C-alpha positions as CSV (number, residue, x, y, z in Angstrom):
1,M,-34.5,-11.3,-37.2
2,N,-34.7,-11.3,-41.1
3,N,-37.0,-13.9,-42.1
4,M,-36.7,-16.5,-39.1
5,T,-39.9,-17.3,-37.4
6,I,-38.4,-20.0,-34.8
7,I,-35.3,-19.8,-32.7
8,D,-34.4,-23.2,-31.1
9,S,-32.8,-21.5,-28.2
10,H,-30.6,-24.6,-27.1
11,L,-29.2,-27.4,-29.2
12,H,-25.7,-28.6,-30.2
13,L,-24.9,-27.9,-34.1
14,D,-21.6,-29.5,-34.0
15,L,-23.4,-33.0,-32.8
16,V,-26.5,-32.2,-35.0
17,D,-23.9,-31.7,-38.2
18,K,-22.1,-35.3,-37.1
19,N,-25.2,-37.0,-36.6
20,H,-27.7,-35.4,-38.4
21,P,-26.0,-33.2,-41.3
22,E,-29.6,-32.9,-43.4
23,R,-31.1,-31.2,-40.5
24,I,-29.2,-28.1,-41.1
25,E,-31.0,-27.4,-44.1
26,W,-34.2,-28.7,-42.4
27,M,-33.7,-25.8,-39.8
28,Q,-33.1,-23.3,-42.7
29,K,-36.3,-24.7,-44.4
30,H,-38.0,-24.4,-41.3
31,D,-37.2,-20.5,-40.9
32,M,-35.3,-21.8,-37.8
33,M,-32.6,-19.9,-36.3
34,P,-30.4,-22.0,-33.8
35,V,-28.3,-21.2,-30.5
36,S,-25.6,-23.9,-30.2
37,W,-24.5,-24.3,-26.8
38,A,-21.2,-25.9,-25.8
39,F,-21.1,-29.5,-24.7
40,C,-18.3,-31.6,-25.3
41,P,-19.2,-35.4,-24.5
42,G,-16.4,-37.8,-23.7
43,V,-13.4,-35.9,-23.6
44,K,-10.6,-37.0,-21.6
45,N,-8.5,-33.9,-21.3
46,Q,-8.4,-30.3,-21.7
47,S,-6.7,-30.4,-25.2
48,G,-9.8,-32.4,-26.2
49,L,-12.3,-29.7,-24.5
50,L,-10.3,-27.1,-26.5
51,N,-10.5,-29.0,-29.6
52,C,-14.4,-29.5,-29.0
53,L,-14.9,-25.8,-28.6
54,T,-12.9,-24.4,-31.4
55,A,-14.8,-27.1,-33.6
56,Q,-18.2,-25.7,-32.5
57,A,-17.4,-22.2,-33.2
58,D,-15.7,-23.0,-36.6
59,L,-18.8,-24.6,-37.3
60,V,-21.0,-21.5,-36.5
61,R,-18.7,-19.4,-38.5
62,R,-18.8,-21.4,-41.7
63,L,-23.0,-22.0,-41.8
64,N,-22.9,-18.0,-41.5
65,R,-20.3,-17.8,-44.4
66,R,-23.1,-20.1,-46.3
67,G,-25.6,-17.9,-45.3
68,K,-27.0,-20.1,-42.5
69,K,-27.9,-17.8,-39.6
70,C,-26.9,-19.3,-36.2
71,F,-25.1,-18.5,-33.3
72,Y,-23.1,-20.2,-30.3
73,L,-22.6,-19.8,-26.3
74,A,-19.2,-21.3,-25.5
75,G,-18.5,-22.7,-21.5
76,I,-17.6,-25.7,-20.1
77,H,-20.4,-28.1,-19.4
78,P,-20.6,-29.9,-15.9
79,R,-20.5,-33.1,-17.8
80,S,-17.3,-32.0,-19.8
81,I,-14.7,-30.9,-16.8
82,T,-11.8,-32.9,-17.3
83,P,-9.4,-34.2,-14.8
84,D,-6.5,-31.8,-15.9
85,L,-8.8,-28.7,-15.9
86,A,-7.6,-26.0,-12.8
87,A,-10.3,-23.2,-11.9
88,T,-7.7,-20.7,-12.6
89,E,-7.4,-21.7,-16.4
90,V,-10.9,-21.4,-17.2
91,A,-11.0,-17.3,-18.1
92,N,-8.0,-18.2,-20.6
93,I,-9.8,-20.8,-22.1
94,L,-13.3,-19.1,-22.7
95,M,-12.6,-15.5,-23.4
96,P,-11.3,-15.8,-26.9
97,Y,-14.6,-17.3,-27.8
98,L,-16.8,-14.9,-25.7
99,K,-15.0,-12.2,-27.8
100,D,-16.4,-13.4,-31.0
101,P,-19.7,-11.6,-32.4
102,L,-20.9,-14.8,-33.3
103,C,-20.7,-16.2,-29.6
104,L,-23.7,-14.7,-27.7
105,G,-22.3,-15.8,-24.3
106,L,-22.0,-18.6,-21.5
107,G,-23.0,-21.9,-21.8
108,E,-23.9,-24.6,-21.2
109,I,-22.6,-24.1,-17.8
110,G,-24.2,-25.6,-14.3
111,L,-24.1,-28.5,-12.2
112,E,-24.8,-32.2,-12.9
113,T,-24.4,-33.9,-9.6
114,G,-23.7,-30.8,-7.5
115,S,-20.3,-31.8,-6.5
116,V,-17.6,-29.4,-4.9
117,F,-15.6,-29.8,-8.1
118,E,-18.6,-29.0,-10.5
119,Q,-19.3,-25.8,-8.1
120,E,-15.9,-24.4,-7.9
121,M,-15.9,-24.5,-12.1
122,L,-18.9,-23.1,-12.2
123,R,-18.3,-20.4,-9.9
124,E,-15.1,-19.7,-11.8
125,Q,-17.3,-19.2,-15.0
126,L,-20.0,-17.2,-13.3
127,A,-16.8,-14.8,-12.2
128,L,-16.8,-13.6,-15.6
129,G,-20.4,-12.1,-15.3
130,D,-19.0,-8.8,-15.3
131,K,-17.1,-8.7,-18.3
132,L,-20.2,-10.9,-20.0
133,L,-22.5,-7.5,-18.8
134,A,-20.0,-5.2,-20.6
135,M,-20.2,-7.3,-23.7
136,N,-23.9,-7.5,-23.5
137,K,-23.7,-11.5,-23.5
138,C,-25.6,-13.8,-21.5
139,I,-25.7,-17.0,-20.0
140,G,-27.1,-20.6,-20.3
141,I,-27.5,-22.8,-17.5
142,H,-27.8,-26.6,-17.4
143,T,-29.9,-28.6,-15.1
144,P,-29.9,-32.3,-15.0
145,R,-32.5,-35.1,-15.4
146,E,-31.6,-36.7,-12.0
147,D,-32.6,-34.8,-9.0
148,K,-34.0,-32.2,-10.9
149,P,-35.4,-30.2,-8.3
150,A,-32.7,-30.4,-5.8
151,V,-29.8,-29.4,-8.0
152,T,-31.7,-26.5,-9.5
153,A,-32.5,-25.0,-6.1
154,Q,-28.6,-25.8,-5.4
155,T,-27.8,-24.2,-8.7
156,M,-30.1,-21.1,-7.6
157,V,-28.1,-20.5,-4.0
158,L,-25.0,-20.5,-5.9
159,L,-26.0,-18.1,-8.6
160,A,-27.7,-16.1,-5.4
161,D,-23.7,-14.6,-5.0
162,F,-24.1,-13.1,-8.8
163,P,-27.2,-11.4,-8.1
164,D,-26.6,-8.7,-11.2
165,L,-26.3,-11.7,-13.6
166,A,-29.9,-12.7,-13.3
167,P,-31.6,-10.4,-16.3
168,I,-29.0,-12.0,-18.2
169,T,-29.2,-15.5,-17.1
170,V,-31.4,-18.7,-18.7
171,I,-31.9,-22.0,-16.6
172,D,-33.0,-24.4,-18.9
173,H,-34.5,-27.5,-19.3
174,C,-37.2,-26.3,-16.4
175,T,-40.2,-28.9,-15.9
176,P,-43.4,-27.8,-14.4
177,K,-42.0,-28.7,-11.1
178,T,-38.9,-26.3,-11.3
179,I,-39.7,-23.5,-13.4
180,G,-41.6,-21.4,-10.5
181,P,-38.7,-21.1,-8.4
182,V,-36.8,-20.3,-11.6
183,L,-39.0,-17.5,-12.5
184,R,-39.5,-16.3,-8.8
185,G,-35.7,-16.0,-8.8
186,G,-35.9,-13.3,-11.4
187,F,-34.1,-15.9,-14.3
188,W,-35.2,-16.6,-17.7
189,A,-36.3,-20.3,-17.9
190,G,-35.7,-22.7,-21.0
191,I,-38.1,-25.5,-21.7
192,T,-36.7,-28.4,-23.7
193,L,-39.7,-30.1,-25.8
194,S,-38.7,-33.5,-26.7
195,P,-40.1,-36.9,-25.5
196,I,-37.6,-37.4,-23.0
197,K,-37.7,-34.0,-21.3
198,T,-41.0,-31.7,-22.0
199,S,-43.8,-32.8,-23.3
200,L,-46.6,-30.1,-25.1
201,D,-49.1,-31.4,-22.5
202,D,-46.3,-30.4,-20.0
203,L,-46.0,-27.2,-21.9
204,M,-49.8,-26.4,-21.8
205,Q,-49.8,-26.9,-17.9
206,I,-46.6,-24.1,-17.5
207,V,-48.6,-21.8,-20.0
208,D,-51.8,-22.2,-18.0
209,S,-49.7,-22.0,-14.6
210,H,-47.4,-19.0,-15.5
211,A,-49.5,-16.9,-18.0
212,E,-48.2,-13.8,-16.3
213,Q,-44.6,-14.6,-16.6
214,L,-44.7,-16.0,-20.2
215,D,-42.5,-13.3,-21.5
216,K,-39.5,-14.7,-19.3
217,I,-39.9,-18.5,-21.2
218,M,-38.2,-19.8,-24.3
219,C,-38.2,-23.1,-25.6
220,N,-35.8,-25.2,-27.5
221,T,-35.2,-28.9,-28.1
222,D,-31.5,-29.6,-27.2
223,S,-31.0,-31.3,-30.2
224,G,-27.8,-33.4,-30.7
225,V,-27.0,-37.3,-30.8
226,M,-31.1,-37.0,-31.6
227,F,-32.8,-34.6,-33.4
228,Y,-36.4,-33.4,-32.1
229,E,-39.2,-31.7,-34.5
230,D,-41.0,-30.8,-31.3
231,L,-40.4,-27.0,-31.2
232,V,-41.8,-27.0,-35.0
233,D,-44.8,-29.0,-33.8
234,F,-45.3,-26.5,-30.9
235,Y,-45.3,-23.7,-33.4
236,Q,-47.9,-25.2,-35.4
237,D,-49.9,-26.8,-32.6
238,K,-53.4,-24.5,-32.3
239,R,-54.0,-25.6,-28.9
240,F,-52.1,-22.6,-27.9
241,S,-52.8,-19.4,-29.1
242,A,-50.9,-17.5,-31.8
243,E,-49.5,-15.1,-29.4
244,V,-48.2,-17.7,-27.0
245,R,-46.6,-19.5,-29.9
246,K,-44.8,-16.7,-31.1
247,A,-43.5,-15.5,-27.8
248,L,-42.0,-18.9,-26.6
249,A,-40.6,-20.0,-30.0
250,F,-39.5,-17.1,-31.2
251,E,-39.9,-13.3,-29.6
252,N,-38.6,-14.0,-26.2
253,A,-35.3,-15.4,-27.3
254,N,-34.8,-12.9,-29.8
255,R,-35.0,-10.6,-27.0
256,F,-32.8,-12.5,-24.6
257,F,-30.4,-13.3,-27.1
258,I,-30.0,-10.5,-30.1
259,H,-31.6,-8.0,-27.8
260,Q,-34.1,-6.8,-30.1
261,D,-38.1,-6.8,-30.0
262,S,-39.9,-8.2,-32.8
263,T,-41.3,-5.7,-35.7
């Protein structure tokens, strides 16, 4: 895609712009295209959620007008579900964003604790799947830090009711313990490189253990309140082959999100 050599396949541009605005230029300097996922921390009601989703979309549009290529996903993060939000309102909230050409799909959605309400909200968002398939868009799924293997398994059980969506779904924040079931389930796998999630040593273990499935793995930083350079560090790390670095830092995400093979 143009001159980009890295795609950060999951971060939060609105939070980066608020907390580390200089990093917008830093990403462009490093030929990095960001894909911003929706996360609205601290929202108290549906109005606050809508304001947050709109702010992310507006930022992405402004950056593109300034020549800074970026895209976004729109969705209701499990930690952004507000008490006044009814599942029946989900489609009306999200469809205007999903129709935006700069919106590549639905995300960040998923389970945090696995509560009944979270499951209901996730199902309502996945129910938009037929529309996403028709629009050639994708889905980004969150997995939590706490009880990750159990909640990831619970998420995959729920996703099993939507089998047609597996090819357009990336389950993110995978670790050496959780990536195997995700790949075997036919999903794409996201790996968040940062000191608090997955290290480059962990990534080396994943690469060694899943060498036959590297075409379904993409890396990201999940930068937001904190900004992480680990994806660039990986791209420059000669312990990994050039082919692996290019695949996990650019090519796979380019195929998944932009539906293009690298030339």
